N, C-alpha and C positions, 0 to 999 in steps of 0.2 A: 593607381591607388584606390582603395575602397573608400566608401563615404566616411568611415570613421577616421581616416587618416587626416582629414582637414578640420576635424572638430577639436577645438582646444579643450583640453581636460582641466577641470577644476582641481585645486589641491586635494590630495587624498586625505580624508578625515581619519587619521590613523587611530585615534582613541575610540571612535565609534566602531570602526571595523574590528578592532581587537575585542571590543565588547560583544559584538554579534558572533564572532568566532568562539569566544569562551562560552557563550550561551549555547551555540550549536553543538559544541563538543560535549557539554554537560548532558544535553538532552539526547544527543546521538549515542552516548554511551549507556543510556538507560533503556533497557529492553521493553519497559512499559510503553515508551513513546515511539521508538524507532527501531526498525530492522533493516539490515543490508543498506541499499542505496536510497531508501525511502525518505520522504520529507525534504523540505528545503527551507532556506533562510535568506534574509536580505537586510540591507540597510540602505537608507537614502539620505542624500544631503545635496543642496544646491543644484537640484535638477538632475542628479545622477543616481542611478540605482546600481548597487553593488550586490550581485546575487550569486548563490552557489551554483556551480556547474551541475548539469544533469548526471546522475549516477554516482557522483562523489559522495562518500559517506559523511553525514553530519559529524560523526565521531572523529573524523580525521581532517576536517576542514582547516585550512590555513588562510591567513589574510591574503597571501599572494594568489590563492586559488580563486578568489572572488572575481567575477567578470563585471566590468563597469559598462553601463549602458545609459545613454541619454534617455530620460523619461518621456520627453515630449512626443517623439514618434511612436512610442509604445501606446500612449494614451490616444493618439490620433487613430491608430489601428483599432483600439478598443471601441472608439466612438463611430467608426466607419460602418456603413451598411446598416442592416436591420437587426433582426432578432438573434438569439443566442445560437441558433443552429446554422448560421450562414457559412461557417468554415469548419468542417468536421476534421480537418487535418492540421498538421503542425507546420506545413511548408511556409505559409504566409507569415506566421508568427516568427519562425526562424529567419526568414528573409528580412523582415523589419528589424529583428534583433541584431542581425549582422550589420545592417546599415547604421544602427544606433550605437555601435561600439565606440568607446572613447579611448581605447588602447589597442595595440596591435593584435591582429587576429591570430588564432591558433586553431587546433582541431577540437577544442572543447566547445560544448554547447551550454548556454545558460539553461537553467530549469525551464521547461516549457510552461510552467506556471508563472512565468515572469510578469504576465499582464496583471494578475490580481495583486502581485507584490507592488507593481507600479501604481495601481489604483488606490490602494489603502493609504490614507494620509499620514499615518504614523511613521516614525523614523526607523523602527525595527519591525520585521515580520518574521514569525516562526510558524512553519507548517509541519505538523507531526501526525503520526498515525497511532494514537494511543489505544491499547487493547481495551481498557476499561471504557473509554469514550466510545469506541466502536461497538461495544455491546449495546449501547444506546442508539448509535446511528444506524446500526443494522437490525434494529428491532422494528416490527410492524407498526407499533404505536410510538415510534421514536420521537416524532415531532411533539405529540401531546405530552409525553413524559418529559421531554426537554423543557417545555414551558412550565410544567409543574415543579420540576426539580431545580431548574436554573433561573426561571423568570427571565428578566432582561439582562442577565449576565452574558447571554450568548444568543446569537441569531442563527436560526435553522436555515440551511441552504439545501434545497431538494437536489437529489442526485442529478448531475449534469456531466456530460463528457468533458474530460480535462482540456486545458488549453483555452482558446478564445471563447468557446461556449460557456465554460465555467466562469471565467472572468466577467462576462456580460451578465450572467445570472447573479453573481455576487453584487455587481454594480446595481442591478435592478432591485434586488432584495434590500440592500442598504438604503437606497433612495425611497423605496416604499415604506420602510420602517420610519425614516425621518419624516415623511409626509404624514404618516398615520399618528405618530406620537409627538411630533415637534421637537424630538431630541435626536442627537447624533446616534448612529447605529452602534450596537455593542462592539467592543474590541475583540470579542471572541466569536468565531464562526464555527458552527457544527456542520460539516459537510456530510450529507447522508451517504452511508456505505463507503466512507473515505477517510475522514479524520477531523483534525482540529486546526484552525488557523487563529493565531493570536497576534495582535499588533499593539504596539505602545511606543513610547519615546525612550524607554529604558528597558534593559534586559531584566532587571529586578521585577518590574511590573508584569512582564510576560511570564516569567517563572511563577510568580505568585498566583496569577490568574489561571494558568495552565494546571497547576497542582490543585488549586481550589476546585476547579471543575471536576477533575478526577475524583477528589475526595467526596464531593457531593453526590456524584453518581454511585460511588462505592457505598456510601452510607445508605442511599436508597435501596441498592441491591441487597444490602445486609438485612433489610427489613422484609425481603420477599421470602417465600417458601424455599427451602434448600433444594438444590439441583441434584438429580440422580440420573445416571446413565441407564439405569434399569439393569436387566440381566446381561452380564458380560461373560460369554463363554471363554474358557481357557483350555487349550490343548494340554495333554499330559506333559509334565516337565521332561520326561524321558524322550518324548517325540520332538520337542521344540528345536533342539540343536540340529537334528537331521533335516527338519523342514526348512529352517533358516538357511543352512548351508546350500541346500538344493535350490531354494528360491532365489537367494542372493545371486548365485551364479547365473541362473536362467534368466532372471530379470535383466541383468546387465547385458546379456546377449540379445534377448528378444526385443528390447526397447531401443536397440542401437540402429535399427534400419540399415543393416549392412556395413555400418562403420565399426571401428573398434568397440569392444564392450564398454558400456557406461559404468561409472563408479556407482555402487549401491551401498547405502548405509541402512542399518536396521535399528529400530527403536521398539522396545517392549516395555516402556514406562507405562504406568497405569493409565495415563491419558491416551497414549497411542493404542493400547490394547482396547480401551473402551471405544475409541473412535472407530477402530477396525471391526470390532465384534458386536457392538450393541445395535439394536434396531434403530435407536435414535442417532447413533453415529452414522449408520448407513443412510438414514434419511437426510442428514446434513450433507453427506457426500453427494447424494443424488439430486439434491435441491439446487446445486450450482454454487459458484464462488460468491463470496461476500464482498470482496474489496479488489481494487486494481492490484495491490501488492500480492494478493493470493494468486491471481492469474499470472502475473509477471514471473514470480519465482517458483510457484508450486503447480501451475497449470489449473485449468478450469475444472477438469473432470478426473479425479483419481479412479484407478481401477479397483473395483470392490470384488473380492473373492470370498465365498462362504467357507464354512469349516471344511477342512480336508480330512476325510476319514482314514486315509492310508498313510503311506510312507513318503519319502522324498520324491520317488518316481511319480506317485499320485499327485503330489503337489505341483510338479512341473507340468503334468498333463492338465491339471485344473488351470494353471496359468496360461498355457498355450490355447486352451479352449476359450478362456475369457478374452484373450487378446484377439483371437480370430473373430469372435462375436463383435468386439469393439470395432474392428476394421470394417465390418459391414455397415457401420454407422458413420463411416468417414470421420472418425475422431482421431486426433493426433495420438501417437504413443504416449502412455501415461508417464508423468514425472513421479507420482505417488501411487503406490500399490498397497492396498489394505487387505489383510488376510485375517479373517475371523479366527479367534483363538490363538493367534500368533503375534501379530503386531503390524507395524508400519514399515514399509521399505520406501526409500527416497532415492532417486537417481539424479545423476549429473555428469557433465563432462569431466569434472574434477571432484575431489572429496569436498572441497569448499562449497561448490554448487549444490551437491547432494545434501550436505548438512544444512545449508540455507533453505532448501526446499522443505526438508523435514521441519525445521523451526517455523517457517511461515505457515505450513499446513496445520501444525499443532496450535499456533496462534489463532488461526481461523476457527479451530474447534473450541478454543477458549471463548472467542467472540460469539460463536454460534450458541454455546451453552449459556453464556450470559444473556444473549438476546432472547433465547428460549425462556429463561427465567423471568424476563421482563415482559413476557406475553406472546412471543413468537418471533421467528426469524424472517427477515426480509432479504433474500438473495438478490444479486444483480439481475435485472431483466435481460432477456435474450439480446436485445439491441445494445444495451449497455455493455454486456459481456463481450459481444462480438467486436464492438469498437475497440476495446482494450486489446483483444486478441490480435487484431489486424493493425493496430496503431504502431507505426514505425518508431515513434518517439519512445514508446515503452520498451521496444526491442533494443533500442540504443541504450536506454538507461540500464537494462539488465547486462548488456555487453560491457559497459563501462564499469559497472559495479563489481564485476569479477576480473577486470583487467589488472588492477593493482594487487600486489601480493598480500 
């Protein structure tokens, strides 16, 4: 028997769990706050944490999906050892989580962010990745702006690798705030280049504070100079269908690395065309990813191709040349391909994966344009990016997110 089998479970707080599931589903269905399998939620009572499984969508969460864990061993792990960088992987967290289960095990994993859920003292915790809030968290001057716009409504958390390191930094920042001010730390946490965490004893308080922070940042942004992509070239309308057909087929084959062709979706919305063709869009693409979600679902580095002067054959030649050059830099095949004057192509093993990649990349462009408007974009650093690229827990999240129909 596992360690969880001998632990007596407390009565399940049905009303509380129903409340956190309703909250999760409301926010999970709102594209301002959550995409794909991102974000997580939890409730706690009588020493037990009930947390969303990794990769399960907040929008589809059910009470029976929640995983029950004893809080005490989670806090013991949090307090063991030294600084926030002691454990850069998820293995120890998952091992302790498995031993802390109060119900029979299965193949689901709890969110790897379970430690900060256990740490926060309030009954309910909701972690989301709001686009508007991430325009601030991904801004170069994000911390200063957050203090000016939000004051003590939110506590800024500098970017930290997810899992145990992030939980320890949240603990330390909360303690430092309490020592500095003599007050308890704010219920809202702004995670740099990541998102928002709000905790409270009721779902209504969490919803009110989450939406209030979004509104305050939006109001501030409305007072800034308008954003412009600048010059955005467009290929002639008569050429675009031929270029799209040729590229869609070639991208599916060329990015498959010998496997069956990948599914490719095309987007020529104004945002996609601007991101693909403008100098600013190319600068954002080459600057690196902004958030873990962007890396997980859309990849770190899109392939950027300039304007194509010829026909479909010339387009395929330009694609092959760009992919060959990319291969010399030992970069993975692209998930996103940007073609100036044409638009955005997104790839995936399925149409759903490809559509999600497209959506997450365009969300990243919304975040980048908003951060640019707030004074400049702060992409993830190379070590921060590589951690997410290599992290097995994020690969697992993506796999689970696309497992359900």
